[in-house]
Structure formats: C-alpha cells, structure tokens
C-alpha positions in Angstrom: 37.6 2.2 -2.7 39.0 -1.5 -3.5 37.7 -5.4 -2.3 39.7 -7.3 -0.6 40.8 -8.6 -3.1 42.1 -5.5 -5.1 39.3 -4.9 -7.6 38.2 -1.3 -8.0 34.8 -1.0 -6.4 31.7 0.5 -7.7 29.1 3.4 -6.0 25.9 3.9 -5.8 25.0 7.2 -5.0 21.5 7.6 -3.1 18.6 10.0 -3.3 18.1 12.1 0.2 15.0 10.2 0.0 16.9 6.7 -0.7 19.6 7.5 2.1 16.8 8.7 5.4 15.6 4.7 4.2 18.5 3.4 4.7 19.4 4.3 7.9 16.0 4.6 9.5 15.2 1.1 9.0 16.9 -0.8 11.9 16.0 -4.3 9.7 17.9 -5.6 7.2 16.7 -3.9 4.0 16.4 -5.7 0.8 17.6 -4.0 -2.5 15.0 -4.5 -5.4 16.1 -3.5 -9.4 13.1 -2.3 -10.7 11.3 -6.5 -11.8 11.5 -6.8 -7.9 14.7 -8.6 -8.4 16.6 -8.5 -4.9 19.9 -7.5 -5.8 21.3 -7.8 -2.3 20.5 -6.1 1.4 22.0 -3.8 3.4 22.6 -4.6 6.9 21.8 -1.8 10.0 24.6 -1.1 11.9 22.9 -2.0 15.3 19.7 -5.1 14.5 17.6 -5.5 17.0 19.1 -8.3 18.3 22.4 -6.6 19.0 20.3 -3.7 20.4 18.6 -6.2 23.6 22.1 -7.4 23.9 24.1 -4.5 25.0 20.2 -3.4 26.8 20.7 -7.0 28.6 24.3 -6.7 28.6 24.6 -3.5 30.9 21.6 -4.5 33.1 23.9 -7.7 34.5 26.4 -8.0 36.4 28.8 -9.3 34.5 32.6 -7.9 35.0 33.6 -5.0 33.1 37.4 -4.7 31.5 38.9 -1.3 30.3 40.1 -0.7 26.8 43.0 -0.5 28.6 42.8 -4.6 30.6 42.2 -6.4 27.7 44.8 -4.8 25.5 47.0 -6.1 29.0 45.7 -9.6 28.8 45.7 -9.9 25.1 49.9 -8.9 25.2 50.1 -11.2 28.4 48.8 -13.9 25.6 51.6 -12.7 23.5 54.4 -13.3 26.1 53.7 -17.1 25.9 
C-alpha cells in the first residue's frame, strides 16, 4: 500500500489478541512502545459520538434522501 505522497507503507501485523483488542474497543486506542511512549492512536470506525448521532438522526423527523436523489441534486449543480 502507498501513502498519499507515493511512499511505500510499512505493515505491522498484530497478534490475534491485539487484533481482538483493536476491533472491540469503542474508543480511540493509544499504541505505546515498551517504555510507555505513545507511538500513535487507532480510532474505531464508529465512535460513541457517531453512534449517538446516528441514533438521534434515526429518531428525528428530518427529511431523508436516497443516493439517487442526492446524485441527481449534485449533478444539477454541475449544470448551473
């Protein structure tokens, strides 16, 4: 895999135990080295805020649009 800058991206393969921790944690997870220094953060795909916002939107009376309706609207903007 290449980064946006075109550089080759390095891989780090997690153990099964580490993988389970990453995929089951609903909050951002700090990755640390053996000295405890933070190397980075792995963010979950859905944060608690994302889930709460999705639930709020589902229960609201806000209008909903299909993908086709949205694409039709965006295409109409290109024609203007």
